N, C-alpha and C positions, 0 to 999 in steps of 0.2 A: 807543293807536290806531296810532301809528307802528310800534310793534314788531309788531302783528298784521298789518300790510300787507306786511312784508318776506317772510314765508314764502309769501304768495300770489303776490308778484312772482317769487320764485325758482321756485315750482312752475310758474307760467305760462310763464316763459322757459326752463325746463329742457328740455321736450320739443322746443321749437322749435330749440334749439341742437344737438340730436343730429343727426349726419349720417344722411341717408336711406340705407337698405340698397340696395346695387347689385344689380340683377337678374342672373340667370345669363346670359341672352341678351345683355344690355348689356355684361357683363364679357367674354364671348367675343368680341363684336364689337370691343370696345376693344383686346383683345389681338391680334386679326387685323389691325386697322388699324395697330398698332405693329410688325407683322412685314412688312418690306419684301419678303421672298421670297414670302410668302403673297399679298400684293397683286399682285406681278408675275405669279405663277402664275394668280391669279383673272382678271386682266385678259387675259392671253394665252388662257386657256380660253374666256372670253367672246367674244373676237375670233374664235377658231377655230370656235366654234359659230355665230356670225353668218355667217362665211364659208361654212360647210358648208350652212346652210339658206337663206341669202339669195344665195349665189353663183350657183346655177343660174338665178336670175332676172336676173342682171346681164349675161348673155351670150346672144346669139341662137342659139347653136349647141347642138345636142343631143349628149349624151355618147355615144349609141349610133349616130348617123347618120354613115356614112362619106362622104368626099368625095375621090374618086380624082384629082381635079385639084389637090388641095392636100396632097400626100404629103410628110411630114417637112419641113414648113416651119418655120423658126426662129421664135422669139417676135417678134411684130410688133404693130402697133396693131390689126390685124384679129383675129389669134389671139394672145392675151396670153401663153400658155405654149407656143405653137407647135402643130404637129399631129403625129400618129403615123404609122405605116406604112401605114394605110389612109385617112388624111386626117381622122381624128376630132380634134376640138378637145381639146387636152390640159388646158386650164383647166376645161372642162366635165367632163371625166373625173376630174380631180383633186378638184374640190369634191364631185362625186358619190361618189367613193371615200372622201373624208373623212367625208361624211355617213353612209355605210353603216358605216364602221368605228366612228364615235362611237355610233351606235344600237346596234350589236352590243356594244360595250364597256359601255354603260350597262345594257342588259338583263342581260348576264352578271353584272355587279357586283351589281345589285339581287337577282337570283334566287339567286346563290351566297351573298350575305350574309344574305338572309332564311332560306335553308335552314340555314346554319351557326348562326344565332342560335336557331332553333327546336330543332335537334338538341342543341346545346350546353347550352341552358337546361334542356331536359327531362332530359338526362343528369345535369347537376349538381344539379338540384332533387330529383328522385325518388330517385336513387341506386339501390343494390341491383341487381336483375337488369336494370332498365331502363338503368342506367348501363353495365353490362357488355355488354349487347346492342348499344347504340348505339356504344360505343367499339370493339367488335369490328368493326362495320360501317365505322367510320372507319379503323381499322387495315387492314382489307381493301381499302378504296379507295386507301389510300396505297401499297399494294404494287404496284398496277397502274401501268405507265408511261402517264401521261395522254396525252402526245403520240402515242405509238404506237397507243393504243386509238382516239383520235379519228381518226388517219390511216387506220385500218383500217375504222372504222364509217362515217365520213362519205361515202365513195363509194357506199355502199348507201342513202344518204338523199338522192339527187339529186332525186328527184321530190317531196320533201316541202318544199322551199324552205329559205331561210336560217334560219327560226325553229328548225328541228330542229338546225341547227348551233349556234345559241345555247344550246339546252337541253343539247346535248352538252358544250359548253365549261363551262357552269355546273355540270354534274354532277361535274366533276373539279377544282373550284376552291373548295371550301368546307371541306375537312377540317381544315386547320390552324386556321382561324378558329373552327371548332366546338370544338376542344380548348381554345383560350384562353377562349372563352365558358363552357365547362364549369368550368374552374378558377375563374373569377370568380364564377360562380353558387354554387359550393360554399362560398365565403366569405360571399356575401350571404345565403344561406338561414339563417344563424345570427344575423343581425342582429335588433334588437328589433322593427323595423316589420314584418318578414316573420313573425316569431313571433307578433306581435299579430294580424296578419291571419289567420294559421292558427288561432289560438285562437278567433277570432270566427266561424269556420266558412266562411271564403272558400274557394272551390274552387281547387285547385292551378293550373289553367290560367289562371284570372283573376289569381292571385298572380304568375305568371310574366309575364303581359301588363302588369299594372299596377305591379308593384314591381321585378321582376328586370330585365326588358329596358330600362326607362328608366334604370336605374343602370349599364348597360353600353353605353348608346347612344353615349357618347363614343368608345369603342373601335370600335363598329360603323360610325360615320360615317367615322372615319379609315381603317378597313379597306376600306370601300366605295369611298372616294375613290381609294385606291391600287390597288384591284382593277380600276378602270376602265382605268387605264394598262396593267396586266398583261393584261387581256382584249384590249385593242386590239393589244398586241404578239403575243399568242397567235394572234389572228385573222390578223394580217399574216403571221406565220410559216407558218401552215397554208395560207393562200391563196397564199403564195409557192411552196409545193410542190404546189399544185393540189388541196388538200383542203378549201378553204373556200368562198368565194363563187364561184358559177358564172356564166359568160357567159350572156347579154349584160350582166349586172350587173357592177359593178366595185367594188373596195375598194382601200385603200392597198396591201394585200399583192399583189393581182393587178396593179396598176400597177407595183409594184417588180419583180415577176417578168417582166412584159412588156418593161420598159425596161432590164433588166440587160445583155442582150447588146449593145444599141445605145448604152449609156451613154458609152463612150469617144468615139464619133463624134457622137452626138446626145444631149448631156447633158440637155437639157430633158425627155426622156422618162423620166428616172430621178430627177433631183435635186430636182424640185419636190415629188414625193410623199414622198421620203425626208426632206426638210427639214420638211415638215408633221408627219410621224410623230415625228421626233426632238423637235420643238418641243412637240408635245402631251405626250409622255412627261415631258419636263423640267418643263413647267408643272404636270402632275399631281403630280410628286414635290415641287415647291416648295409647292403648296397642301396636300399631305398633311403635310409637315413643319410648316407653319404651323398647321394644325388640331390636330396633336398637341400643340404648345406651348400653343395657346389653350385647349384643353379639359382640359389637365392642371392641376389646382388648385395644384400645387406649383411650377409654372414661372411666370416673369414675363418674357415676351419683350419686347424693346424697352427693357428697363431697363438703363441703363448704370451701370457702377460709378463711384462718385464719386471723382474724382482730387483729391489735395491741391493746393490753390491755391499757386502760387508767389508769394512776396512779394518786393518790391524793397527790403526793409529791409537796411541794411548789417550785415554780421556784426560782432559785438563783437570789438574787437582787444585791449582791456585785460582780461586774465584775472586772476583772483585768484591771488596767489602761493601756491605749494604749501608746505605746512608739513611739515617733516621731523622725525621723532622723534629725540630725542637718545639715542644709545646710551649705556648706563651704562659 
């Protein structure tokens, strides 16, 4: 009886002693928590978003209302960031410009990443003439200088609003990502789970949606995160040269363009918007690097190399005498 109870005890205790498998989301969250740069970037981005969308409610001043009795006032308790050349509150304009730039950057990143994933996945999965046609379109789009085309076309879209400007930016921001997704899809279509779904009669678009895109989602998340920063920089550059957001609305680019000439004498007209733009781009890069390390299955961020411990043991002084061979 005693010998028959031993296997039962062993089998009952065996599964309980096995470690539970760690979920994908929990593993990524743990890696992000171990990355100090990613945490700093995420906190800074959260604070910037809160400032952009809650900041207009913290001040009684409107960003578009002039006050000719308060022209170019320095920062004070009444006007936190001072006023500009027509008496508008700079804090109200800065948070409004930050809000507009963030919305434009997010929309451009989502649209461009979605278009790149669709084109790249279809080109890599179907191959043949579909691949050649889509890659010819990608190469053709890469030939055109994006900044010059947007600068020429955007003045003709003044009456359509800033959403047309978003579509124009997204149209020239997806080609490189589509090439990477295509190469990843070409390797994934030969995997066993894709072949099994194909032999079971699953439609190609459903295979792309259910099997291909989830396996490239790590790259797409990283690319979309970094694309937000690039889109905000592109919007700021185009708005700086007068091709982006139109008055009376403002963005970080229009604020930089308006305050450049007065920056040596009235620095608050330029440096607050410039500081927010630089801070946002740095935070996006930190978060993008952290996401790349967290979503990469071969990397282990936060893991420190084990250093040999130093011991306080005294070194031995008595060494064994050397033996010399006697020469014949």
